[in-house]
C-alpha positions as CSV (number, residue, x, y, z in Angstrom):
1,M,59.3,62.9,116.7
2,D,60.6,66.1,118.3
3,S,63.1,66.3,121.5
4,F,60.6,65.9,124.3
5,S,59.0,62.5,122.9
6,I,62.8,61.0,121.7
7,V,63.6,61.7,125.7
8,N,60.6,60.8,127.5
9,E,61.0,57.6,125.1
10,A,64.5,56.8,126.2
11,A,63.5,57.4,130.1
12,S,60.8,54.9,130.1
13,S,62.7,52.0,128.3
14,N,65.5,53.4,130.7
15,N,68.3,53.5,127.5
16,V,70.7,55.9,129.6
17,E,72.9,55.1,126.3
18,M,70.3,56.7,123.9
19,I,69.8,59.5,126.4
20,T,73.6,59.9,126.3
21,S,73.8,60.1,122.4
22,L,71.2,62.9,122.1
23,G,73.8,65.0,123.6
24,S,77.0,63.5,122.4
25,T,78.1,66.7,119.7
26,P,77.2,70.7,120.8
27,D,75.2,70.4,117.8
28,Q,72.9,67.6,118.9
29,S,72.8,69.1,122.5
30,N,70.9,72.2,121.7
31,D,68.9,70.7,118.7
32,N,67.9,67.6,121.4
33,Y,68.0,69.6,124.5
34,D,67.4,73.3,124.3
35,Q,63.3,72.7,125.3
36,F,64.7,71.0,128.1
37,F,67.2,73.7,129.6
38,K,63.9,76.6,128.7
39,A,61.9,74.5,130.7
40,A,64.4,75.3,133.7
41,A,65.3,78.5,133.2
42,D,61.6,79.1,133.2
43,G,61.2,77.1,136.3
44,N,58.4,74.2,134.7
45,I,58.8,71.1,136.0
46,E,56.6,69.1,134.5
47,P,58.6,68.3,131.1
48,F,61.1,66.7,134.0
49,K,59.0,64.3,135.6
50,K,59.2,61.3,133.2
51,I,62.5,61.3,132.9
52,A,63.8,61.7,136.7
53,Q,66.2,59.2,137.0
54,Q,68.5,60.4,133.9
55,L,68.3,64.2,134.8
56,H,71.9,64.1,135.8
57,L,72.6,63.1,131.9
58,I,71.0,66.4,130.3
59,V,74.0,68.5,130.2
60,T,74.8,71.6,128.2
61,P,77.7,72.2,126.8
62,L,79.6,73.7,129.7
63,K,78.2,70.7,131.8
64,N,75.4,72.8,133.8
65,T,72.3,70.8,134.9
66,V,69.1,71.7,134.8
67,L,69.6,72.9,138.4
68,H,72.6,75.0,137.5
69,I,70.5,76.7,134.4
70,N,67.4,77.4,136.9
71,I,69.8,78.8,139.7
72,T,71.4,81.2,137.1
73,S,68.5,82.3,135.6
74,E,66.2,85.0,136.2
75,K,63.6,83.0,137.5
76,V,65.2,80.7,139.9
77,S,62.9,79.0,141.7
78,T,63.6,77.3,145.4
79,E,60.2,75.2,144.8
80,F,61.8,74.1,141.4
81,V,64.8,73.6,142.6
82,E,63.5,71.2,145.7
83,E,61.5,69.3,143.4
84,I,64.6,68.6,141.0
85,L,66.7,67.0,143.8
86,G,63.6,65.3,145.0
87,M,63.6,63.5,141.9
88,C,67.5,63.4,141.0
89,P,69.0,63.7,144.4
90,S,72.6,63.1,142.3
91,L,72.2,66.3,141.7
92,L,73.2,67.8,144.8
93,L,76.8,67.5,144.3
94,Q,77.4,67.3,140.2
95,V,79.8,69.8,139.0
96,N,79.8,71.5,135.7
97,A,82.8,71.9,133.5
98,Q,84.6,75.0,135.7
99,G,84.0,72.8,138.9
100,D,80.8,74.2,140.4
101,P,78.5,72.5,142.4
102,P,75.0,73.9,142.7
103,L,76.0,76.1,145.8
104,H,78.8,77.5,144.6
105,V,76.2,78.8,141.9
106,A,74.0,79.2,144.6
107,A,76.1,81.3,146.4
108,K,77.7,83.6,143.2
109,F,74.5,84.8,142.7
110,E,73.7,85.5,146.0
111,H,69.9,83.6,146.2
112,I,69.7,83.0,149.7
113,D,66.5,80.5,149.8
114,V,68.4,78.4,147.7
115,V,71.5,77.9,149.8
116,R,69.6,77.2,152.7
117,Y,67.9,74.6,150.6
118,L,70.8,72.9,149.5
119,I,72.2,72.8,153.0
120,N,69.0,71.2,154.5
121,K,68.5,69.1,152.0
122,A,72.5,67.8,152.3
123,K,71.5,67.2,156.3
124,D,68.8,64.9,154.6
125,Q,70.6,63.1,153.0
126,Q,73.7,62.7,155.6
127,E,73.5,59.0,155.8
128,D,72.9,58.2,151.9
129,L,76.0,59.9,150.7
130,E,78.7,60.2,153.5
131,I,82.2,59.9,152.0
132,N,84.7,59.3,153.9
133,G,84.0,59.7,157.0
134,I,82.8,63.2,156.3
135,G,79.1,64.0,155.6
136,V,77.3,65.3,152.6
137,T,76.9,68.7,153.8
138,K,80.8,69.3,155.1
139,Q,81.9,67.5,151.6
140,M,79.3,70.1,149.9
141,L,80.2,73.2,151.7
142,R,84.5,72.1,151.1
143,M,84.0,71.3,147.6
144,T,86.4,73.1,145.3
145,N,85.7,74.0,142.2
146,N,88.8,74.4,139.1
147,K,89.9,77.6,140.7
148,G,90.4,76.1,144.1
149,N,87.4,78.5,145.5
150,T,85.1,77.2,148.0
151,A,81.4,77.9,148.3
152,L,82.2,80.6,150.9
153,H,85.1,81.7,149.1
154,E,82.0,82.5,146.1
155,A,79.8,84.3,148.6
156,I,82.9,86.9,150.0
157,Q,83.4,87.8,146.4
158,S,79.8,88.2,146.6
159,K,79.8,90.3,149.3
160,S,76.7,88.4,150.3
161,V,76.5,88.7,153.9
162,F,73.5,86.2,154.9
163,I,75.0,83.5,152.8
164,V,78.5,84.4,154.5
165,R,76.7,83.6,157.7
166,I,74.7,80.4,156.8
167,L,77.9,78.7,155.4
168,I,80.1,79.3,158.3
169,K,77.7,78.2,161.0
170,E,77.0,75.2,159.1
171,D,81.1,74.1,159.7
172,P,82.9,76.5,161.9
173,D,85.7,74.1,162.3
174,F,86.9,74.2,158.7
175,S,90.0,76.4,158.1
176,H,89.3,77.5,154.8
177,P,92.4,77.0,152.8
178,T,93.5,79.0,150.2
179,N,92.5,79.0,146.7
180,N,94.4,78.4,143.3
181,C,95.8,82.1,143.9
182,N,96.6,81.5,147.7
183,E,93.4,83.6,148.9
184,T,91.5,82.3,151.8
185,P,88.1,83.8,152.4
186,L,89.4,85.8,155.3
187,Y,91.9,87.8,153.0
188,I,89.7,88.0,150.2
189,A,87.4,90.0,152.7
190,V,89.7,92.2,154.0
191,E,91.3,93.2,150.6
192,T,88.1,93.9,149.5
193,G,86.5,96.1,152.3
194,F,83.4,93.2,153.5
195,F,83.9,94.5,156.9
196,H,81.0,92.2,158.0
197,G,82.0,89.7,156.3
198,V,85.3,89.4,158.2
199,V,83.6,90.1,161.9
200,D,81.7,86.8,161.3
201,M,84.4,84.9,160.4
202,L,86.4,86.0,163.4
203,N,83.6,85.8,165.4
204,I,81.8,82.2,164.4
205,C,85.0,80.0,162.8
206,N,87.0,78.4,164.9
207,S,89.7,78.2,162.9
208,V,90.3,80.6,160.8
209,T,93.1,81.5,158.0
210,H,94.5,84.4,157.4
211,E,97.0,83.7,154.4
212,G,97.2,85.2,151.2
213,P,99.4,85.7,147.6
214,N,103.2,86.5,148.2
215,G,103.6,84.9,152.1
216,K,100.7,87.9,153.2
217,T,97.7,87.9,155.9
218,A,94.6,89.6,156.1
219,L,96.3,92.2,158.4
220,H,98.7,92.7,155.7
221,A,95.9,93.1,153.4
222,A,94.1,95.4,156.0
223,I,96.9,97.9,156.4
224,R,97.0,98.6,152.4
225,R,93.3,99.2,152.3
226,K,94.5,101.7,155.3
227,S,91.2,100.2,157.5
228,A,92.0,101.0,161.3
229,D,88.4,99.3,162.2
230,L,89.8,95.7,160.4
231,T,93.2,96.2,161.9
232,R,91.9,96.1,165.3
233,Q,89.2,93.4,164.4
234,I,92.2,90.9,163.3
235,L,94.6,91.8,166.2
236,E,91.9,91.3,168.9
237,K,91.9,87.9,167.1
238,K,95.4,87.2,166.7
239,K,97.7,89.1,167.9
240,S,100.8,87.0,166.4
241,L,100.0,88.5,162.9
242,T,102.1,91.9,163.5
243,K,105.3,89.9,163.1
244,E,104.4,87.5,160.1
245,I,106.3,88.9,157.4
246,D,105.6,88.4,153.7
247,D,107.8,86.9,150.9
248,Y,109.3,90.3,151.2
249,G,110.4,90.6,154.8
250,W,107.8,93.4,155.5
251,T,105.8,92.9,158.4
252,P,102.0,95.0,158.2
253,L,104.1,97.6,160.1
254,H,106.1,98.0,157.7
255,Y,103.6,98.8,155.2
256,A,101.7,101.1,157.4
257,A,104.8,102.9,157.9
258,Y,106.3,103.1,154.2
259,Y,102.7,105.2,153.2
260,G,102.1,107.0,156.1
261,Y,99.3,105.3,157.7
262,L,99.2,106.9,160.9
263,Q,96.1,105.7,162.6
264,V,96.8,101.8,161.6
265,S,100.7,102.2,163.1
266,R,99.5,103.7,166.5
267,I,97.1,100.4,166.1
268,L,100.0,97.6,165.4
269,L,102.2,99.1,167.8
270,E,99.7,99.4,170.6
271,F,99.4,95.8,170.2
272,D,103.0,94.8,169.9
273,K,105.8,97.2,169.8
274,S,108.3,94.6,169.3
275,A,107.7,94.9,165.2
276,A,109.1,98.1,165.4
277,Y,112.5,96.3,164.9
278,V,111.8,93.7,162.6
279,T,114.2,94.5,159.1
280,D,112.8,93.3,155.6
281,T,115.1,90.8,153.8
282,S,115.6,92.7,150.8
283,R,117.5,96.1,152.5
284,R,117.2,95.2,156.5
285,M,114.9,98.5,156.4
286,T,113.0,98.9,159.4
287,P,109.7,100.3,159.5
288,L,111.6,103.5,161.0
289,H,113.8,103.7,157.9
290,L,110.3,102.4,155.8
291,A,108.7,106.3,157.3
292,A,111.9,108.3,157.1
293,S,112.8,107.7,153.9
294,Q,109.1,108.5,152.5
295,G,109.1,111.4,154.8
296,H,106.3,110.6,157.2
297,K,107.4,112.7,160.3
298,D,104.2,111.8,162.3
299,V,104.4,108.1,162.1
300,M,108.0,108.5,162.5
301,R,107.2,110.1,165.7
302,E,104.6,107.8,166.7
303,I,107.7,104.5,166.3
304,I,109.8,106.9,168.7
305,L,107.1,107.4,171.1
306,H,106.3,103.6,171.4
307,C,110.3,102.3,170.7
308,P,112.5,104.4,171.9
309,E,115.6,102.7,170.9
310,C,114.1,101.2,167.8
311,Y,116.7,104.3,166.0
312,E,119.4,102.3,166.3
313,P,119.3,99.9,163.7
314,I,121.1,100.3,160.0
315,D,120.2,99.0,156.6
316,D,122.4,97.4,154.3
317,R,124.2,100.5,153.3
318,G,125.0,101.7,156.4
319,W,122.4,104.4,156.7
320,N,120.9,104.7,159.8
321,V,117.1,106.9,160.2
322,L,118.9,110.0,160.0
323,H,120.2,109.4,156.7
324,F,117.3,109.0,155.2
325,A,115.3,111.7,157.4
326,M,117.8,114.4,156.0
327,A,117.0,113.3,152.3
328,S,113.1,113.3,152.3
329,L,112.3,115.9,155.5
330,N,111.9,120.0,155.2
331,K,114.1,121.8,157.2
332,K,111.4,122.7,159.8
333,E,110.7,119.0,160.3
334,L,114.7,118.0,160.4
335,F,115.2,120.3,163.4
336,S,112.1,119.0,165.6
337,L,113.7,115.7,164.9
338,L,117.2,116.6,166.1
339,E,115.6,118.0,169.6
340,N,115.8,114.0,170.8
341,P,119.2,113.9,171.9
342,S,119.5,109.8,170.9
343,I,118.5,111.4,167.4
344,K,121.0,114.1,167.4
345,K,124.0,111.7,168.3
346,L,123.1,110.1,164.8
347,V,124.7,112.8,162.8
348,R,128.7,111.0,163.9
349,E,127.6,107.7,162.5
350,K,128.9,107.0,159.1
351,D,127.9,104.7,155.8
352,V,129.7,102.1,154.6
353,H,131.1,104.8,152.1
354,G,131.9,106.6,155.1
355,N,129.3,109.6,154.5
356,T,127.3,110.9,157.6
357,P,123.8,111.9,157.3
358,L,125.0,116.2,157.4
359,H,126.5,115.2,153.8
360,V,122.9,113.7,152.9
361,F,121.3,117.0,154.1
362,A,124.1,119.0,152.4
363,T,123.5,117.4,148.8
364,C,119.9,117.1,148.7
365,T,119.8,121.5,149.8
366,R,120.0,123.7,146.9
367,T,121.1,127.0,149.4
368,T,124.0,127.4,152.0
369,G,122.0,128.8,154.4
370,S,120.3,125.6,155.5
371,I,123.6,124.0,155.8
372,N,125.1,127.3,158.0
373,L,121.8,126.7,160.7
374,L,123.7,123.4,161.6
375,V,126.4,124.7,162.1
376,D,126.9,123.1,165.8
377,I,125.8,120.3,164.2
378,I,128.7,120.5,162.0
379,D,131.1,121.3,164.5
380,Q,130.0,118.4,166.2
381,V,130.8,116.4,163.5
382,R,134.6,117.8,162.4
383,G,135.9,117.2,165.8
384,D,135.1,113.5,165.0
385,G,137.0,113.9,162.1
386,S,134.4,113.8,159.5
387,R,135.9,114.2,155.9
388,A,134.7,116.5,153.1
389,I,131.5,116.1,151.3
390,N,131.6,114.4,148.3
391,R,128.5,115.6,146.9
392,Q,128.6,114.2,143.4
393,N,128.7,110.8,144.8
394,I,126.0,110.8,147.0
395,S,123.7,113.2,144.8
396,Q,124.1,110.1,142.7
397,E,123.3,107.3,145.1
398,I,120.0,109.0,146.3
399,V,119.1,109.8,143.0
400,A,119.0,106.0,142.5
401,L,117.7,105.3,145.8
402,S,114.7,107.6,144.8
403,E,114.0,105.7,141.3
404,D,114.8,102.0,142.7
405,T,111.5,100.6,143.3
406,G,112.9,97.2,144.3
407,N,111.0,93.9,143.6
408,G,107.9,96.1,143.6
409,L,108.1,97.1,146.7
410,Y,109.1,100.3,146.8
411,S,106.5,101.9,144.7
412,R,107.6,105.4,145.4
413,G,111.3,104.5,145.2
414,V,113.2,103.3,148.5
415,I,112.9,107.3,149.3
416,H,111.0,110.2,148.6
417,K,113.4,112.9,148.1
418,R,112.2,116.1,149.0
419,D,113.3,117.9,145.7
420,K,113.2,114.8,143.6
421,H,111.1,117.0,141.0
422,Y,113.1,119.9,141.4
423,D,114.6,120.2,138.3
424,G,111.7,119.6,136.3
425,Y,110.0,122.2,137.5
426,L,113.2,124.1,136.6
427,S,113.0,123.6,133.7
428,L,109.0,124.1,132.9
429,M,109.7,127.3,135.1
430,K,112.1,128.6,132.4
431,G,109.7,127.8,129.4
432,A,106.9,129.8,131.6
433,K,109.1,132.9,132.2
434,E,109.6,133.4,128.6
435,S,106.2,133.8,127.8
436,H,104.9,135.9,131.0
437,L,107.8,138.0,130.5
438,V,106.3,138.9,126.4
439,A,102.8,139.0,128.3
440,A,103.5,141.6,130.8
441,A,105.7,143.4,128.2
442,L,102.5,143.6,126.4
443,I,100.6,144.8,128.9
444,A,103.0,147.4,130.2
445,T,103.0,148.8,126.1
446,V,99.3,148.9,126.2
447,T,98.9,150.6,129.7
448,F,101.4,153.1,129.2
449,A,100.3,153.9,125.7
450,A,96.2,154.3,127.4
451,A,97.7,157.0,129.9
452,F,98.5,159.4,126.8
453,T,95.5,158.8,125.1
454,L,92.7,159.0,127.1
455,P,89.0,158.2,126.5
456,G,87.0,161.5,125.7
457,G,90.2,163.4,124.2
458,Y,91.7,166.5,125.8
459,K,90.9,170.5,126.5
460,N,91.4,172.2,123.5
461,E,90.4,176.2,124.7
462,D,92.4,178.3,126.0
463,G,92.7,179.0,129.9
464,K,94.5,177.3,133.1
465,N,92.5,173.8,131.5
466,Q,93.2,173.5,128.6
467,G,95.3,170.0,127.7
468,T,93.7,168.4,130.6
469,A,90.8,165.5,129.8
470,I,87.6,166.5,129.2
471,L,86.4,163.8,131.2
472,S,88.3,163.8,134.4
473,R,85.3,164.9,136.6
474,N,83.4,161.5,135.6
475,S,83.4,159.2,137.8
476,A,84.1,155.9,135.4
477,F,87.0,158.1,133.6
478,Q,88.5,158.5,137.6
479,T,88.1,154.6,137.7
480,F,89.9,153.8,134.3
481,V,93.0,156.2,135.4
482,I,93.5,153.8,138.3
483,T,93.4,150.9,137.1
484,D,95.7,151.9,134.4
485,A,98.4,153.1,136.7
486,I,97.9,149.8,138.6
487,A,97.9,147.3,135.6
488,M,101.4,149.5,134.3
489,V,103.0,149.4,137.6
490,F,102.4,145.4,138.3
491,S,103.2,144.8,134.6
492,I,106.2,147.0,134.8
493,S,107.7,145.0,138.1
494,A,106.6,141.4,136.8
495,V,109.2,142.0,133.9
496,F,111.6,143.7,136.6
497,I,111.5,140.3,138.3
498,Y,112.2,138.5,135.2
499,F,114.8,140.3,134.0
500,I,116.1,139.5,137.7
501,M,115.4,135.9,137.1
502,S,117.7,136.5,134.0
503,V,121.0,136.7,136.1
504,E,122.6,133.4,137.0
505,R,122.0,133.7,141.0
506,F,118.8,133.8,140.9
507,K,117.7,131.3,138.0
508,K,116.4,129.1,140.6
509,Y,114.4,131.2,142.9
510,I,111.0,129.8,142.8
511,Y,108.8,132.0,144.9
512,L,110.4,134.9,142.5
513,F,108.4,133.3,139.6
514,E,105.5,132.9,141.3
515,L,105.6,136.5,142.6
516,G,106.2,137.3,138.6
517,S,103.4,135.5,137.7
518,W,100.8,136.6,140.5
519,F,102.0,140.5,139.4
520,T,101.0,139.7,135.4
521,V,97.5,138.2,136.8
522,V,96.5,141.4,138.6
523,A,97.7,143.0,135.9
524,M,95.7,141.2,133.4
525,G,92.3,141.9,135.9
526,A,93.3,145.3,136.5
527,M,93.9,146.3,132.6
528,V,90.5,144.9,131.9
529,I,88.6,146.7,134.9
530,A,90.7,150.0,132.7
531,F,89.2,148.9,129.3
532,V,85.1,148.1,130.7
533,T,85.5,151.7,132.9
534,G,87.1,153.8,129.6
535,T,84.5,152.2,127.3
536,Y,81.2,153.0,130.2
537,A,83.0,156.6,130.3
538,V,82.4,157.5,126.6
539,L,79.3,155.3,126.1
540,A,77.4,157.1,128.3
541,T,75.0,158.5,125.7
542,S,74.1,155.1,124.4
543,F,73.1,153.3,128.1
544,W,72.2,149.8,126.7
545,L,75.5,149.6,124.4
546,A,77.6,150.6,127.9
547,I,76.1,148.0,129.7
548,V,76.5,145.0,127.1
549,T,80.1,146.0,126.6
550,C,81.0,146.3,130.4
551,F,79.3,142.8,130.8
552,I,81.5,141.6,127.7
553,G,84.7,142.8,129.6
554,L,83.7,141.8,132.9
555,S,83.3,137.9,131.6
556,F,86.8,137.7,131.7
557,F,86.4,137.4,135.6
558,I,83.9,134.7,135.4
559,C,86.3,132.9,133.4
560,V,89.1,133.5,135.7
561,L,86.9,132.3,138.7
562,T,86.1,128.9,136.8
563,V,89.3,127.9,136.1
564,G,90.4,128.8,139.3
565,Y,88.0,126.6,141.0
566,R,88.7,123.7,138.8
567,I,92.4,124.0,139.9
568,I,91.6,124.5,143.4
569,L,89.4,121.1,143.4
570,H,91.8,119.5,141.7
571,I,94.3,120.3,144.0
572,I,92.1,119.7,146.7
573,K,91.0,116.2,145.4
574,G,94.7,115.2,145.0
575,D,95.7,115.9,149.0
576,R,94.3,113.8,151.2
577,K,94.9,115.6,154.0
578,L,93.6,119.0,152.6
579,M,90.7,117.3,151.4
580,H,89.9,116.1,155.1
581,K,91.1,119.6,157.1
582,I,88.5,121.2,154.6
583,R,85.7,118.6,155.6
584,K,86.5,119.0,159.0
585,L,86.3,122.5,159.0
586,M,82.8,122.5,157.0
587,R,81.6,120.2,159.6
588,K,82.5,122.5,162.4
589,M,81.2,125.7,160.0
590,K,78.2,123.8,160.2
591,R,77.9,123.2,163.7
592,K,78.2,126.7,164.6
593,L,75.7,127.9,162.2
594,K,73.3,125.9,163.6
595,R,74.2,127.0,166.8
596,K,73.5,130.2,166.0
597,I,70.5,130.0,163.8
598,R,68.6,127.6,166.2
599,P,68.4,130.8,169.0
600,I,66.7,132.8,166.4
601,K,64.3,130.2,164.6
602,D,62.9,129.1,168.6
603,Y,62.4,133.0,168.9
604,L,60.9,133.2,165.8
605,M,58.4,130.6,165.6
606,R,57.5,131.0,169.5
607,K,56.2,134.7,168.6
608,L,54.5,133.4,165.6
609,A,52.9,130.7,167.3
610,I,51.4,132.9,170.5
611,K,50.6,135.5,167.8
612,I,48.2,132.8,166.3
613,S,46.9,131.4,169.3
614,K,46.0,134.8,171.2
615,K,44.0,135.9,167.7
616,L,42.7,131.9,167.8
617,L,41.8,132.5,171.6
618,H,40.1,136.2,170.9
619,E,38.0,135.6,167.9
620,E,37.4,132.3,169.6
621,I,37.8,129.8,166.6
622,G,37.9,126.4,166.6
623,S,36.6,124.0,169.2
624,E,36.1,123.7,172.9
625,E,38.8,121.2,173.1
626,A,41.2,123.0,171.3
627,V,40.9,126.4,172.6
628,S,41.2,124.8,176.2
629,T,44.8,122.6,175.0
630,L,46.2,126.3,173.6
631,K,45.5,128.0,176.6
632,Q,47.7,125.3,178.2
633,C,50.4,125.2,176.1
634,L,50.0,129.6,176.2
635,V,50.4,129.2,180.0
636,N,53.7,126.9,179.9
637,Q,54.8,129.1,176.6
638,S,55.4,125.8,174.5
639,W,55.4,126.9,171.0
640,P,55.5,123.8,169.0
641,D,52.6,122.5,170.9
642,I,50.6,125.7,169.9
643,A,51.4,125.7,166.7
644,W,50.9,121.8,166.2
645,N,47.3,122.1,168.4
646,Y,46.2,124.7,166.3
647,Y,47.3,123.3,163.4
648,S,45.2,120.0,163.6
649,S,42.4,121.9,164.8
650,S,41.5,123.8,161.8
651,Y,44.1,123.6,159.0
652,I,42.5,126.3,157.0
653,L,41.5,129.1,159.6
654,A,45.3,128.4,160.3
655,L,46.5,129.8,156.8
656,K,43.9,132.7,157.1
657,I,45.3,133.7,160.2
658,V,49.0,133.3,159.1
659,I,49.1,134.7,156.1
660,P,48.3,138.6,156.8
661,L,51.2,138.2,160.2
662,I,53.4,137.2,157.4
């Protein structure tokens, strides 16, 4: 007897124990129920009609009912769902091993029609299945699975706009609590950038919750996504979130300041300026401290603009905003900041170790020239009884802060030291300098030797031209001599620069290394051109061989351009600000180009249309109606109408006229 017959017999006798025993083990379940599961996946309702009252007992090892199976299959059918629930209404709230009722599964797989039907079915059973005074519809919408997710959580994670809208409209008063990961649907929507879901929840729900993990809110998540639109949408509904702190004591403005998000920082300050005065629980740092510590001068300027007095607080080490700025900003940015009289006064303020911001600046500066530019400020500090600078102690503290990530908050360190990677670059430069010196010396040697072993040789006959180059009047030879001289001069110059860098005083001058590198590259290019032109000069009698040799030699520049393009592209992709500027410039150039081309295009098209029309009218080609229309268009100088009317009247004749004109 097959599985259908066994189950049908059990169903006809209403033997529940028999049906249950059929699936008591996974193996038995597979043997007896596989055909039912296949029928459910195919949307075939017939096998289930005789066992309607026992459908809730037919489950997979993972407790999936036939309703779960159909919803997750490729052949999901609303008709099948409707008929199954008509036979066994209790399947509506029956969960699988993961705690998912059918609504969760339908929301996860984005089956809009199934979700809509399940909700309507729940409304029909409102009175029959009311639990604890809560209707079955709300009961189903508020059910949570083993992960603590409601159906709305699943819909948000699937980013299904229509399902989200259906679910929140059915229960707008529900607050939608957090799941096991402490994430509300709104927090998940913001974190994943599901903009439409966020807007719908904010506009439809009456009591939406914003909580997320580690004490964060949806506004924190919007800041981390650097989304100005989401930030504004959330703040328009709940302004008080600007002061909500996470487990580390960071407000949304702390995150915006630390990562340098200028636009979202501006929006946060527009809604609530007082957030700029909140200090974190770890180091008592304000958003201004964080912006200064990372060198985000624009964010610093924005915070000071909205909150002129927010520069006064100090952190747990006694550092004010200027201490951090001295370690992270460059010279130009510092002098711009010190133009503010209130900020300038902070140079006298000492930390718990007695160090002023100038001590920090002197420690972080590699040369004395920059310090001398601050003589007037130093005099003020000396007059206030400042002590001598202990570079070693301050330097150790700054290095420690630049490497300290705290409790995972400071992903870039507590401060972003402006020359943090300086020493590493110096060691890299030292190794590269040696190889560059060898290359430059080799180029200088080869080009010097080539100047006295000229291609084509020398004249041997007696006379005033004896010993001169035979090919001296050849253009290719002349180019060879010039480029050979350029290569030799630049390579010798590079050798001289590297020689100077061997002196202790000049070892750390990065610009010298970069200059020597560029000189070497120019020498390489000139040497390749010298090789190509010299070879061409002596192979003039074999033209094809000269061309092939030149092409092979000049392929060096193709290689240089390819590598250079890749390097520039990598730099641009790694620098968001630079990429933004380039895109903005390209859009601007595109608009200008369109404006310049449009008049030319209009003029040419107009001329062409008029020529076509005149030829058409002169030869009286086409219908009377078309000719009449063209006459009117010609009088009005409307070339688009001329071209269109002529084209519509006779396509073939148009080709005959236009082609000769072109």
